[in-house]
C-alpha positions in Angstrom: -6.5 -6.4 19.5 -8.3 -7.3 22.7 -6.5 -5.0 25.2 -8.3 -2.0 26.5 -7.6 1.2 24.7 -5.1 3.6 26.3 -6.3 7.2 26.2 -3.8 9.5 24.5 -2.5 12.3 26.7 -2.2 14.9 24.0 -3.0 15.6 20.4 0.4 17.1 19.4 3.5 15.5 18.0 5.3 14.1 21.0 7.6 11.2 21.8 5.5 8.0 22.2 5.8 6.5 25.7 7.4 3.2 26.4 4.0 1.8 27.3 2.6 2.9 24.0 5.5 1.4 22.0 5.2 -1.9 24.0 1.5 -1.9 23.2 2.1 -1.4 19.5 4.7 -4.2 19.6 2.1 -6.6 21.1 -0.5 -5.7 18.5 1.9 -6.0 15.5 3.3 -9.2 16.8 -0.1 -10.7 17.2 -1.0 -9.7 13.6 2.3 -11.2 12.3 1.5 -14.4 14.1 -2.0 -14.5 12.9 -1.0 -13.8 9.3 2.3 -15.7 9.3 1.4 -17.8 6.3 0.7 -14.7 4.3 3.7 -12.7 5.6 6.5 -15.0 4.4 8.8 -12.1 3.7 7.4 -9.2 5.7 6.7 -11.1 8.9 7.9 -10.6 12.4 11.5 -11.6 11.4 11.6 -8.6 9.0 9.9 -6.2 11.5 12.3 -7.2 14.3 15.4 -6.7 12.1 14.2 -3.3 10.8 13.2 -2.1 14.2 16.6 -3.0 15.8 18.6 -1.4 13.0 16.3 1.7 12.7 16.9 2.4 16.4 20.6 2.1 15.9 20.5 4.5 12.9 18.3 6.9 14.9 20.8 7.0 17.7 23.5 7.8 15.2 21.8 10.5 13.3 20.0 12.3 16.2 16.5 11.3 15.2 13.7 10.8 17.7 14.3 7.1 18.6 10.8 6.5 20.0 9.2 7.8 16.8 11.5 5.7 14.7 11.0 2.5 16.7 7.2 2.9 16.5 7.3 3.6 12.8 9.5 0.5 12.3 6.9 -1.6 14.1 4.1 -0.5 11.8 5.9 0.2 8.5 4.8 -2.9 6.6 1.2 -3.4 7.8 0.1 -2.8 4.2 1.0 -6.3 3.4 -1.7 -7.5 5.7 -4.3 -5.2 4.2 -3.4 -5.9 0.5 -1.0 -8.2 -1.2 1.9 -6.5 -3.1 0.8 -3.0 -2.0 2.4 0.3 -1.2 2.9 1.6 2.3 -0.1 3.9 1.9 -2.4 0.9 1.8 -1.7 0.2 5.5 -2.5 3.7 6.7 -5.9 3.0 8.2 -4.7 -0.1 10.1 -1.5 1.7 11.2 -3.5 4.6 12.6 -6.0 2.3 14.3 -3.2 0.4 16.1 -1.5 3.6 17.1 -4.7 5.0 18.5 -5.5 1.9 20.5 -2.0 1.9 21.8 -2.5 5.4 23.2 -0.4 7.4 20.6 -1.8 10.9 20.2 -3.5 11.6 16.9 -0.9 14.1 15.6 1.9 11.8 16.6 0.3 8.9 14.8 0.0 11.0 11.7 3.6 11.9 12.0 4.6 8.2 12.3 2.5 7.4 9.2 4.3 10.2 7.4 7.7 8.7 8.4 6.6 5.3 7.0 5.5 6.8 3.7 8.6 9.0 3.3 10.9 6.1 4.0 9.5 3.8 1.3 12.0 2.9 -1.4 9.7 3.7 -4.3 9.2 7.3 -3.5 11.9 8.6 -1.2 14.2 11.5 -2.0 17.4 13.1 -0.5 15.6 15.5 1.8 13.4 13.3 4.0 13.4 13.7 7.8 16.0 12.2 10.1 13.4 9.8 11.4 12.5 8.7 7.8 16.2 8.3 7.0 16.8 6.0 10.0 13.8 3.8 9.0 14.7 3.9 5.4 18.3 2.8 6.0 17.2 -0.1 8.2 14.6 -1.3 5.6 17.1 -0.8 2.8 19.7 -2.8 4.6 17.4 -5.7 4.9 17.0 -5.6 1.1 20.8 -5.4 0.6 21.8 -8.2 2.9 23.8 -10.8 1.0 21.6 -13.5 2.5 18.3 -11.9 1.4 18.2 -13.1 -2.2 19.4 -16.5 -1.2 17.1 -17.2 1.8 14.2 -14.8 1.3 13.6 -13.9 -2.3 11.4 -17.0 -2.9 9.3 -16.0 0.1 8.8 -12.5 -1.5 7.6 -14.1 -4.7 5.1 -16.3 -2.9 3.9 -13.6 -0.5 3.2 -11.0 -3.2 2.3 -13.3 -6.1 4.9 -11.8 -8.5 7.2 -13.5 -11.0 11.0 -13.5 -10.8 11.1 -11.1 -13.7 8.7 -8.7 -11.9 10.8 -8.8 -8.8 14.0 -8.2 -10.7 12.4 -5.2 -12.5 11.1 -3.8 -9.3 14.4 -4.0 -7.5 16.5 -2.6 -10.3 14.0 0.2 -11.2 13.4 1.3 -7.6 16.9 0.9 -6.2 19.3 1.8 -9.1 18.4 5.5 -9.2 18.8 6.1 -5.5 22.1 4.2 -5.5 23.4 6.2 -8.5 22.3 9.5 -7.0 24.1 8.8 -3.7 21.3 8.3 -1.1 20.9 4.5 -1.2 21.9 4.9 2.5 21.5 8.2 4.2 23.8 7.5 7.2 27.5 7.9 6.1 28.6 5.0 8.3 25.9 2.8 6.9 26.9 3.8 3.4 30.5 3.0 4.1 29.8 -0.3 5.7 27.0 -1.7 3.5 27.4 -0.1 0.1 29.5 -3.0 -1.2 26.6 -5.3 -0.3 24.1 -3.0 -2.1 26.2 -2.9 -5.2 26.6 -6.6 -5.3 22.9 -7.1 -4.8 22.0 -4.7 -7.6 24.5 -6.4 -9.9 22.9 -9.8 -9.1 19.4 -8.6 -9.9 20.6 -6.9 -13.1 22.1 -10.2 -14.1 19.0 -12.1 -13.1 16.9 -9.8 -15.3 19.3 -10.2 -18.2 19.4 -14.0 -17.8 15.6 -14.2 -18.1 15.9 -13.0 -21.7 17.6 -16.3 -22.6 15.0 -18.8 -23.9 17.0 -21.7 -22.4 17.0 -20.1 -19.0 13.2 -19.5 -19.3 12.8 -23.1 -20.2 14.8 -24.2 -17.2 12.7 -22.1 -14.9 9.5 -23.5 -16.3 10.9 -27.0 -15.7 11.8 -26.5 -12.1 8.6 -24.7 -11.2 
């Protein structure tokens, strides 16, 4: 981050300026490019998708779009800090980037809160509208029919986990929120994408079951 620091105008929760958001984008893009080999799954392609969809969902649910857009840009910085880590691991880097970009301290803290609340592993039905918009965008990326086909192997490589560990993580984290009715918070998103989510969860349940077959296990050892 070589640009000069932009001095925040206030230390209360406020809407980030376009200039601050653009600065955050530049910093995150530079980091994604620098660590592209490490961020095979959570790289700029992921950030860009989540950002675009999060802004759409924020517009639909009445959330603060600038807060949501900024949160989407910084939501996965933990994967730069520590491999296979929770969102909290990226807090220090997240707050540093927001500070340098001129985001007021309290607003930066609120953005960090949005990121943590939106995380699949710990979210609940009563998170803020901003966290809902971010969560729906990030969840949609996971539920896309193309994700297990095109990107699952990248997740395994990026995070150093086995196929069984990934299957367990997906089913454990996502099945409960799906069954309890808040896999997607936005009703239109739920209506449009729930079929994909159900198919995705069914696929990963089947993958997990298949790994208990010794012949399948032997096959995987042979091709790896």
